[in-house]
RODO-88990 format. One line per 8 residues: their letters; for each residue x, y, z of C-alpha. Coordinates in nm, 4 decimals. Each point is the difference from the previous one (the first is absolute). Layout:
N
A> X/Y/Z ~ ...
This chain:
217
MKRLLREG> 15.3522/7.3471/10.0139 ~ 0.3670/-0.1310/-0.1518 ~ -0.0613/-0.3167/0.1089 ~ -0.3635/-0.0242/-0.1680 ~ 0.1374/0.1449/-0.3274 ~ 0.2943/-0.2088/-0.0126 ~ -0.2241/-0.3215/0.0633 ~ -0.2307/0.1048/-0.3076
ARPDVVVL> -0.2830/0.2432/0.1565 ~ -0.0825/0.2299/-0.3115 ~ -0.2512/0.2472/0.1329 ~ -0.1537/0.2670/-0.1442 ~ -0.0603/0.2236/0.2751 ~ 0.1717/-0.0375/0.3471 ~ -0.2508/0.1373/0.3157 ~ 0.2619/0.0043/0.3108
MLTPSQWI> -0.2062/0.0994/0.3133 ~ 0.2426/0.1144/0.3161 ~ -0.0145/0.2834/0.2409 ~ 0.2343/0.3222/-0.0449 ~ 0.1916/-0.1717/0.2991 ~ 0.0415/-0.3198/-0.1204 ~ 0.1722/0.1415/-0.3456 ~ 0.2374/0.1648/0.2365
RPDIRGDY> 0.0643/-0.2561/0.2548 ~ 0.3926/-0.1178/0.0092 ~ -0.0645/-0.3506/0.0368 ~ -0.1964/-0.3481/-0.1298 ~ -0.1700/-0.2686/0.1527 ~ 0.3454/-0.2345/0.0422 ~ -0.0252/-0.3601/-0.0487 ~ -0.3696/0.0345/-0.1594
SAQYLIST> 0.1013/0.2551/-0.2442 ~ 0.3324/-0.1990/-0.0671 ~ -0.2161/-0.3398/-0.0917 ~ -0.3067/0.1507/-0.1716 ~ 0.0674/0.3392/-0.1542 ~ 0.4213/0.0276/-0.0816 ~ 0.1109/-0.2131/-0.2780 ~ 0.3802/-0.1480/0.0974
ADLPAVSR> 0.1749/0.2494/-0.2665 ~ -0.1099/0.2583/0.1682 ~ 0.0728/-0.0695/0.3360 ~ 0.3488/0.2119/-0.0789 ~ -0.1504/0.3024/-0.0286 ~ -0.2880/-0.0513/0.2478 ~ 0.2747/-0.0327/0.2490 ~ 0.2001/0.3240/-0.0930
DLGLNATQ> -0.3191/0.1712/-0.0029 ~ -0.0536/-0.0989/0.3447 ~ 0.3553/0.0455/0.1317 ~ 0.0268/-0.3467/0.1013 ~ 0.2985/-0.1312/0.1397 ~ 0.1206/-0.3465/-0.0685 ~ -0.1996/-0.2213/0.2616 ~ -0.3376/0.2142/-0.0889
AADLVCSN> 0.0700/-0.1011/-0.3655 ~ 0.0750/-0.3557/0.0375 ~ -0.3314/-0.0169/0.1883 ~ -0.1345/0.1464/-0.2854 ~ 0.1347/-0.2403/-0.2484 ~ -0.0935/-0.3124/0.2548 ~ -0.3701/0.1546/0.0255 ~ -0.0221/0.0220/-0.3805
LSEFWGAR> 0.1352/-0.3448/-0.0843 ~ -0.1719/-0.2012/0.2481 ~ -0.4096/-0.0076/0.0361 ~ 0.0675/-0.1205/0.3461 ~ 0.2154/0.2911/0.0854 ~ -0.1684/0.2471/-0.1573 ~ -0.3470/-0.1066/0.1418 ~ 0.0852/-0.0582/0.3925
AEIRNFVL> -0.1374/0.2599/0.0930 ~ -0.3569/-0.0419/-0.1850 ~ 0.0482/-0.3589/0.1471 ~ 0.0877/0.1780/0.3871 ~ -0.3179/0.1978/-0.0396 ~ -0.2483/-0.2909/-0.1434 ~ 0.1085/-0.1898/0.2896 ~ -0.0863/0.2874/0.2495
GHVMPDLG> -0.3038/0.0610/-0.1715 ~ -0.1432/-0.4044/0.0782 ~ 0.1541/0.0328/0.3582 ~ -0.1070/0.3498/0.0996 ~ -0.3499/0.0483/-0.2151 ~ -0.0241/0.3180/0.1318 ~ 0.3502/0.1361/-0.1016 ~ -0.1276/0.1697/-0.3636
QLMTFSSV> -0.2613/0.1980/0.2078 ~ 0.2663/0.1565/0.2658 ~ 0.2513/0.0762/-0.2818 ~ -0.2980/0.1638/-0.1916 ~ -0.0685/0.2021/0.3212 ~ 0.3626/0.0695/-0.0049 ~ 0.0014/0.1722/-0.3519 ~ 0.1206/0.3653/0.0149
VAVPPSDE> 0.0209/0.2352/-0.2713 ~ 0.3726/0.1491/0.0532 ~ 0.0577/0.3623/-0.0069 ~ 0.0277/0.0910/-0.4038 ~ 0.2754/0.1613/-0.1318 ~ -0.0057/0.3754/-0.1376 ~ -0.1211/0.0251/-0.3504 ~ 0.3649/0.1661/-0.0895
DVAAIARQ> 0.1660/-0.3333/0.1434 ~ -0.2621/-0.1833/-0.1601 ~ 0.0627/0.1836/-0.3458 ~ 0.3704/-0.0439/-0.0160 ~ 0.0180/-0.3173/0.0979 ~ -0.2697/-0.1467/-0.2429 ~ 0.0907/0.1832/-0.2876 ~ 0.3092/-0.2021/-0.1155
RIVRLDTL> -0.2193/-0.3574/0.0740 ~ -0.2662/0.1038/-0.2078 ~ 0.1929/0.0355/-0.2798 ~ 0.1875/-0.2706/0.0270 ~ -0.2900/-0.2238/0.0411 ~ -0.1849/0.2314/-0.2771 ~ 0.3318/-0.0853/-0.2720 ~ 0.0008/-0.3689/0.1039
IRSHGARF> -0.3770/-0.0441/-0.0465 ~ 0.0265/0.2264/-0.3531 ~ 0.2815/-0.2161/-0.1193 ~ -0.2213/-0.2965/-0.0428 ~ -0.2764/0.2062/-0.1508 ~ -0.2330/0.0339/0.2696 ~ -0.1592/0.3413/0.1685 ~ 0.0769/0.0394/0.3935
VVLLPAIR> -0.2770/0.1420/0.1904 ~ 0.0149/0.0600/0.3910 ~ -0.2989/-0.0094/0.2343 ~ -0.0019/0.1587/0.3435 ~ -0.1739/-0.1595/0.2978 ~ -0.2081/0.1541/0.2489 ~ 0.1183/-0.0023/0.3401 ~ -0.1650/0.1336/0.3308
MRQDGSAG> 0.2401/0.2636/0.0108 ~ -0.0476/0.3337/-0.2080 ~ 0.3793/0.0748/-0.0327 ~ 0.1193/-0.3096/-0.1902 ~ 0.2535/0.1477/-0.2241 ~ -0.1882/0.0247/-0.2996 ~ 0.0464/0.3660/-0.0780 ~ 0.3671/-0.0541/-0.0222
FLSAAQES> -0.0311/-0.3667/-0.2271 ~ -0.2699/0.1640/-0.2068 ~ 0.2532/0.2551/-0.0909 ~ 0.3324/-0.1930/-0.0586 ~ -0.3024/-0.2586/-0.2014 ~ -0.0608/0.2899/-0.2521 ~ 0.3913/0.1430/-0.0431 ~ 0.0437/-0.3661/-0.0984
GVTTLRPV> -0.3177/-0.0135/-0.2261 ~ -0.1857/-0.3165/0.1462 ~ -0.3371/-0.0122/0.0639 ~ -0.1213/-0.0326/0.3656 ~ -0.3687/-0.0835/0.0891 ~ -0.1386/0.1302/0.3448 ~ -0.3594/-0.1036/0.0112 ~ -0.0122/0.0337/0.3780
VSGTLDAD> 0.1759/0.2887/0.1727 ~ 0.1545/-0.1232/0.3568 ~ -0.1572/0.0987/0.2949 ~ -0.3273/0.0368/-0.1690 ~ -0.1482/-0.3615/0.1082 ~ -0.1727/-0.0667/0.3365 ~ 0.2100/-0.1578/0.2377 ~ -0.2384/-0.2934/-0.0016
LYRDAGFH> 0.0790/-0.1280/-0.3475 ~ 0.3349/-0.1228/0.1347 ~ 0.1096/-0.2735/0.1777 ~ 0.2972/0.1158/0.1415 ~ 0.1175/0.3413/0.1119 ~ -0.0297/0.1214/-0.3216 ~ 0.1771/-0.1457/-0.2552 ~ -0.2012/-0.3343/-0.1338
LNPAGAAV> -0.3425/0.0443/-0.1232 ~ -0.2318/-0.2595/0.1506 ~ -0.2460/-0.1615/-0.2672 ~ -0.2498/0.3289/0.0392 ~ 0.2874/0.2508/-0.0723 ~ 0.1333/-0.2537/-0.2715 ~ -0.3252/0.0071/-0.1570 ~ -0.0800/0.4430/0.0214
FTERLMPV> 0.4183/-0.0324/-0.1502 ~ -0.0884/-0.2116/-0.2948 ~ -0.3088/0.1813/-0.0956 ~ 0.1957/0.3254/-0.0106 ~ 0.2695/-0.1271/-0.1765 ~ -0.1387/-0.2156/-0.2523 ~ -0.1627/0.2786/-0.2341 ~ 0.3382/0.1899/0.0012
LKEHLAAV> 0.2243/-0.3229/-0.0664 ~ -0.2189/-0.0784/-0.2874 ~ 0.0056/0.3205/-0.1765 ~ 0.3714/-0.0125/0.0527 ~ 0.0183/-0.3349/-0.1512 ~ -0.2054/0.0711/-0.3018 ~ 0.1914/0.3158/-0.0877 ~ 0.3596/-0.2047/-0.0036
TPDRKAVR> -0.1676/-0.3292/-0.1560 ~ -0.2965/0.1380/-0.2449 ~ 0.0671/-0.3315/-0.2067 ~ -0.0469/-0.2881/0.2369 ~ -0.1845/-0.0561/0.2870 ~ 0.2146/0.1418/0.3009 ~ -0.0859/-0.1780/0.3063 ~ 0.0400/-0.3304/-0.1672
NTTVASLN> 0.3567/0.1115/-0.1451 ~ 0.1628/0.1743/0.2975 ~ 0.1813/-0.1003/0.2854 ~ -0.0935/0.1979/0.3246 ~ 0.2941/-0.0653/0.2796 ~ -0.1085/0.0818/0.3645 ~ 0.2774/0.0044/0.2166 ~ -0.0438/0.0028/0.3200
R> 0.2576/-0.0147/0.3219
């Protein structure tokens, strides 16, 4: 988010879609994050937040400055996809949803992160909205996250409660929706999202002037 704002993005509303488990993860997507998501100026802070040693921090810098180094895992995956065309199906089949943390753990960790991100976005004149996806597992930590978001004053949308969609609407063990599942989720999301955007941007066409950021691990 810092990088987008630093490079000139000026949204009216930022909608971020992450699961409660993703909100409290203690890591990043390594080289990919360093190359495509993080500004060079933020690397020292990122290294401190992640508790990286000197070697790991240096690798992060190399991944940020060198497109080849930062994208080497993606290049490998591209080559493997051509050499082993069925590998993607195998990876999807093997995808599983990890045991979610307790609501107490989610609330304790997510609260400070919600406030931190909300403060950043508001400092640039935008509004922050959280969107919770629907995973197959009913106990996904949403109760703890909703409690933390309410205390922080950040609007959280949950158009579909986890555990309420049929298993055949997922393309893996219960994390990623397939096209049919995505259609169901989108149909329920849009009325709620449009209503909220109309409330926070009453003087303009909300969708046209809104940045919607969906980050997935």
